[in-house]
C-alpha positions in Angstrom: 90.6 -28.4 1.0 87.5 -28.0 3.5 86.3 -24.4 2.2 86.3 -25.8 -1.1 84.2 -28.8 -0.4 81.7 -26.3 1.7 81.6 -24.0 -1.5 80.9 -27.1 -4.0 78.5 -28.1 -1.5 76.5 -24.7 -1.2 77.0 -24.3 -5.0 75.0 -27.3 -5.8 72.4 -27.0 -3.1 71.7 -23.3 -4.8 71.6 -24.4 -8.4 68.2 -25.0 -10.0 67.0 -28.9 -9.4 67.6 -31.4 -12.1 64.8 -32.0 -15.1 63.5 -35.3 -13.3 62.9 -33.6 -10.1 60.9 -30.6 -11.8 58.8 -32.9 -13.9 58.0 -35.1 -10.8 57.0 -31.8 -8.9 54.8 -30.8 -11.5 52.9 -33.8 -11.7 52.0 -33.9 -8.0 49.2 -31.2 -8.3 47.9 -33.8 -10.7 48.2 -36.5 -8.5 46.1 -34.8 -5.7 43.8 -33.0 -7.6 40.1 -33.8 -6.1 38.2 -36.2 -7.6 35.0 -35.3 -10.0 31.8 -36.3 -8.7 30.8 -38.7 -11.3 33.8 -40.4 -10.8 33.4 -40.5 -7.1 29.5 -41.8 -7.9 30.9 -44.3 -10.3 33.6 -45.4 -7.8 31.0 -46.2 -5.2 28.9 -48.0 -7.7 32.0 -50.8 -8.3 32.4 -51.1 -4.9 28.9 -52.1 -3.8 28.4 -56.0 -5.3 24.9 -56.0 -4.9 24.5 -52.7 -7.3 26.4 -54.3 -9.9 24.1 -57.4 -9.5 21.5 -55.1 -9.9 22.5 -53.3 -13.2 23.8 -56.3 -14.8 20.6 -57.8 -14.7 18.7 -54.6 -15.9 21.3 -54.2 -18.8 20.9 -58.1 -19.4 17.2 -57.7 -19.6 17.5 -54.8 -22.1 19.5 -56.7 -24.5 17.1 -59.4 -24.3 14.4 -56.4 -25.3 16.8 -55.2 -28.2 17.7 -58.0 -29.8 14.5 -60.2 -29.1 14.4 -61.2 -32.9 17.6 -62.5 -33.2 17.7 -64.3 -29.7 14.7 -65.3 -30.0 14.4 -69.1 -30.9 11.0 -69.0 -32.2 8.3 -67.1 -33.1 6.5 -66.1 -29.9 3.0 -66.2 -31.7 3.7 -69.2 -33.4 1.0 -72.1 -32.1 1.8 -75.9 -32.4 -0.7 -78.0 -30.9 1.1 -81.5 -31.1 3.7 -80.0 -28.4 1.1 -78.5 -25.8 2.2 -78.0 -22.7 6.2 -79.2 -23.3 7.9 -79.9 -20.3 11.5 -78.2 -19.4 14.0 -79.6 -21.4 12.6 -80.6 -24.6 14.3 -80.6 -27.6 14.1 -77.3 -29.1 12.3 -75.9 -26.5 14.7 -75.6 -23.5 11.9 -73.8 -20.8 8.8 -75.5 -22.3 5.5 -74.8 -24.1 2.7 -73.1 -23.1 -0.9 -74.7 -23.3 -1.0 -73.6 -27.0 2.3 -75.1 -27.8 3.8 -71.6 -28.1 7.7 -71.3 -26.9 7.9 -70.1 -23.6 11.4 -68.7 -23.9 10.9 -66.7 -27.2 7.8 -65.5 -25.0 9.8 -64.3 -22.6 12.1 -62.7 -24.6 9.9 -60.8 -26.2 7.9 -60.4 -23.1 10.5 -58.4 -21.5 10.2 -55.6 -24.3 6.4 -55.0 -22.6 7.8 -55.3 -19.0 10.4 -52.5 -19.7 8.3 -50.2 -21.8 4.9 -50.6 -19.1 7.5 -49.7 -16.3 9.6 -47.0 -17.6 7.3 -45.0 -19.7 4.7 -44.1 -16.7 7.7 -43.6 -14.3 9.3 -41.4 -16.9 5.6 -39.4 -17.3 4.9 -39.4 -13.7 8.4 -38.1 -12.6 8.2 -35.0 -15.3 4.6 -34.4 -14.2 5.5 -35.0 -10.2 8.5 -32.8 -10.6 6.6 -29.8 -12.0 4.3 -30.2 -9.6 6.5 -30.7 -6.3 8.5 -27.5 -7.4 5.8 -25.4 -8.0 4.1 -26.2 -4.6 7.2 -26.1 -2.4 8.6 -23.1 -3.5 5.9 -20.8 -4.3 3.5 -22.1 -1.5 0.4 -20.4 -1.1 -2.6 -21.2 -2.9 -1.0 -23.3 -5.5 0.7 -25.7 -2.4 -2.9 -26.3 -1.1 -4.4 -26.8 -4.4 -1.6 -29.7 -5.7 -1.3 -31.5 -2.2 -4.8 -31.6 -1.7 -4.9 -33.1 -4.9 -2.4 -35.7 -4.0 -3.8 -36.7 -0.9 -7.0 -37.4 -3.1 -5.0 -39.6 -5.0 -3.5 -41.0 -2.0 -6.7 -41.9 -0.3 -7.0 -45.0 -2.6 -4.7 -48.3 -3.1 -2.6 -47.5 -5.6 -3.3 -51.0 -7.3 -7.3 -50.5 -6.8 -7.0 -46.8 -8.4 -5.1 -47.9 -11.5 -7.6 -50.8 -12.3 -10.1 -48.2 -12.0 -8.6 -46.0 -14.7 -8.3 -48.6 -16.8 -11.8 -50.3 -16.3 -12.9 -46.6 -17.2 -10.7 -45.8 -20.1 -10.2 -49.6 -21.4 -8.0 -52.4 -21.2 -5.4 -51.4 -23.7 -1.1 -51.1 -23.4 -1.4 -47.4 -23.2 -4.3 -47.0 -21.1 -2.8 -49.2 -18.5 0.5 -47.0 -18.6 -1.4 -43.8 -18.5 -3.0 -45.7 -15.3 0.0 -46.1 -13.8 1.5 -42.5 -14.6 -1.5 -41.1 -13.2 -1.3 -43.4 -9.7 2.4 -42.2 -9.3 2.6 -38.8 -9.8 1.4 -37.8 -6.2 4.8 -39.9 -4.5 6.9 -37.8 -6.9 5.1 -34.6 -6.6 5.5 -35.2 -2.5 9.2 -35.9 -2.5 10.4 -32.9 -4.9 8.2 -30.7 -2.6 9.9 -31.7 0.7 13.4 -31.7 -1.4 12.3 -28.1 -2.6 11.0 -27.0 0.9 14.3 -27.5 2.4 16.6 -25.8 -0.3 14.7 -22.5 -1.0 16.0 -21.1 2.0 19.7 -22.5 2.0 22.3 -19.3 1.2 22.9 -20.3 -2.3 19.1 -20.2 -3.4 18.7 -17.1 -1.4 22.2 -15.7 -3.1 20.8 -16.5 -6.5 17.2 -14.7 -5.8 19.0 -11.8 -4.7 21.2 -11.4 -7.3 18.3 -11.1 -9.8 18.6 -14.7 -11.3 14.9 -15.2 -13.2 12.6 -17.8 -11.5 12.8 -20.4 -13.4 16.7 -20.5 -13.8 17.1 -20.4 -10.1 14.5 -23.1 -10.0 16.0 -25.2 -12.8 19.7 -24.6 -11.7 19.8 -24.3 -8.1 16.7 -26.0 -6.8 16.1 -28.9 -9.2 19.9 -29.5 -9.9 20.3 -30.1 -5.5 17.0 -32.2 -5.8 17.4 -34.2 -8.9 19.8 -37.4 -7.0 17.0 -38.1 -4.6 14.5 -37.8 -7.5 16.8 -40.6 -9.5 16.7 -42.7 -7.0 13.5 -43.0 -6.3 12.6 -43.4 -10.1 14.8 -46.3 -10.4 13.0 -48.0 -7.2 9.6 -47.0 -8.3 10.4 -48.8 -11.5 11.1 -51.9 -10.1 7.7 -51.7 -8.3 6.4 -50.5 -12.0 6.9 -54.0 -13.1 4.7 -55.6 -10.9 2.2 -53.4 -11.0 2.0 -53.6 -15.1 2.5 -57.4 -14.7 -0.6 -57.3 -12.4 -2.8 -55.5 -14.9 -2.0 -58.2 -17.4 -2.8 -60.8 -15.0 -5.8 -59.5 -14.1 -6.4 -59.0 -18.1 -6.3 -55.0 -17.8 -3.2 -54.5 -19.5 -1.8 -56.3 -22.3 -3.8 -58.0 -24.6 -3.1 -61.9 -25.7 -1.4 -63.3 -27.8 0.9 -60.0 -27.4 3.9 -61.9 -25.0 3.5 -60.0 -21.6 4.9 -61.6 -18.4 1.7 -61.2 -16.6 -0.3 -62.3 -19.5 1.6 -66.0 -19.3 1.0 -65.6 -15.8 -2.3 -65.9 -16.4 -2.6 -68.2 -19.2 -0.8 -70.9 -17.2 -3.0 -70.8 -14.0 -5.3 -73.3 -15.2 -2.9 -75.6 -15.7 -0.8 -74.8 -12.8 -1.0 -78.5 -11.0 -0.1 -80.5 -14.3 2.3 -78.1 -16.2 3.6 -74.9 -12.9 6.5 -74.0 -15.2 3.8 -72.1 -17.5 2.9 -70.1 -14.7 6.6 -69.9 -12.5 8.8 -69.1 -15.3 7.0 -65.7 -15.9 6.7 -64.9 -12.7 10.4 -65.1 -11.9 11.7 -63.3 -14.8 8.9 -60.7 -13.0 11.1 -61.0 -9.4 14.3 -61.1 -11.0 13.7 -57.7 -13.2 12.0 -56.0 -10.3 14.7 -57.4 -7.9 17.7 -56.1 -10.5 15.8 -52.4 -10.2 16.0 -52.4 -6.2 19.6 -53.2 -6.0 20.2 -50.8 -8.5 18.6 -48.0 -6.6 19.9 -48.8 -3.5 23.3 -48.7 -4.6 22.5 -45.4 -6.1 21.2 -44.1 -2.8 24.3 -45.2 -1.2 26.7 -43.4 -3.9 24.7 -40.5 -4.2 24.2 -39.5 -0.5 26.6 -36.7 0.2 27.1 -37.9 3.7 28.9 -40.6 2.7 31.1 -39.4 0.0 35.1 -39.1 0.9 
């Protein structure tokens, strides 16, 4: 009886595992598979409450800019002298009216279009030219590095706002010229950032191996150098966008950016300057909008910096 039991046990242990056990063991590799880089970045962003708040502010502003004709309760250019400087909470005008009787809420909503435009376009243009300058200067060095960096030093010698004011004053006060001036001012910052990253990457093992294998220079710069420097550029561009909103609004406030009657937060702040004591909401509400959107980009930039930092990945 004991021998029979032992043989039965041995034969049972030598038999193939049941189908459920085989399925469970086959699923184990999928459970322990490493996460992709994008999933890690997204997980870190979801865990950062401030980054989510910043992203929410930006998405809300973008929604208002796109849906302005539907969301705005009034025509932002419509004037009504009978309701000039109506206070906050006025029926039909929840945020009041300005000195020309125009609805402030509608002008704030439409102003988000120019605010995002004067922020995103110069950052994109500055990033493209700055990345190109930084790649050439950092990778090739020599006279190209000296020439491009000395050009950057010349631009850095002037305060950013004063240089932008000088460029717009020379070209003429228009929205396009304001965006061009801001792009020129911020090109050196991107160039120096990319150059410093390229200097630390060009002697890394994977770049040396790609160069030794005969990889074309353009392909090497794009796939191996720029691809590894891009996270830093993305974070910097996000932070610069918030600063660009302030600079663009400052140019409009001085009359060098968006021209009346186009709704713009900087222009709106300037319009209410004369009535600051009797109608402070005309100036403070656009200022609050500038502050909130700028903080939103800064919060998102800080979150992206933490999420893209390879030393923090687990």
